[in-house]
N, C-alpha and C positions, 0 to 999 in steps of 0.2 A: 716141419715141426713134429708132426703126427698128433698122437692124444694127449700130448703132456703140454703143459704151459710152458715149458723153456726149452730152447734148441739143445741138442745133443751134447754140443761141447760145455754148456753152460749145464747141463745134466750132471755130465761126468763131475764136473769140479763141485756140486752140490754132494752129490753122491761120496765124493773123498772127505768133504767135510764131515758128513752126516756119519761118515763110518769113524772119522777121528773123534767127533764127540760122543760116539757109543762108546769105544775104547777107554774115554778118560773117562766117562759116566762109571762104567763098568769097574775100574781102577779106584774111582773114588767112593764106590759104595763097600769094595771090600777093604778099602781104608776105613771107612766110618765102622764095618764090622767090628775089625781089630781094635780100633780105639774105644768102642762101646764098651767090649771085654774088659780092655784093661782098665777104663773108668769104674766099673766094677770093681776091681780090688783095689785104686786108688782110693775111692771113695770110703771103702770097708775101712782101710788103712787110716783113713782122718778121723774116721768115726771111732775107730780103735783107741787113736791117738789122745783124739778129746777125751774120753771117758778116762784114760791113765792120765791125763794131765788134772784133769779135775779130783781123781781119786788122791794122786801124788802131792800135789799141789805145789812141785817144785819148777824152779827157773829150766832146767833141762827138759822135764816131760814138755812144760808150755812150749818149749822153742821146737820140739818135736812135732807137737801139733800144729804149730805156726807153719812149719815147713809141708807137713803133709796136706793142710790145709791149702796153701799156695798151689801147690804140685796140683792139685784137684781143679781147682779153679782155673788154672792155665790148661789144662786138658780139656776142662768145659767149654773154655774159647775158643780151643782149637778144633774141638766137635762142633760147636755152633758156626764155624768159618767153613768147616767142610759139608755142613747141612745144606750152607748158603752156595756154595759150589756146586753141588749136587741139584738142587732147584735152578739156577743159573744154567746148568747143561740140560737138564730137562727141556728147558724154554726153548734152548738153542736147538736142541734134537726136533722138536715141534715144529720150529720153525722153519727148519731146512725139510722135514717132511711134509709139511704143508705147500712147500716149492715145488715138493715133487708130485704132489698130487695130481690126478688126473683134471682136466680143465673141461669145459662145456661141450669144448668141441673144434 
C-alpha cells in the first residue's frame, strides 16, 4: 500500500471520482457566475416594472410587474439550488481528498 491509506486500485477509483467532482464543481461555479449576471438584469427589470406599475396604476403595468417579479424569484431559487450543489460538491471533494491523504505509515 505504500504511504497512502488505500490500495493502488482503490486510489485510482478515488482519483477518478475526485476528477469528476472537480470538473462538476468548475462547471457549477461557471453557471453560478453567469446566473448572477443574469439575476442582476432580471432584478433591475423587476424594480423598473414595479416603479412603472406604481406610477401607471394600470392592470397591464401590474401584470408586467408580477411577471418580472415571478421570474426574479424563480431565478433566485435556481441560484440557491446551485449554491447548495456547489457546497455539496465541495464537501465531496474534501472527503475524497481526505481519502487520498498520506497516512501515518
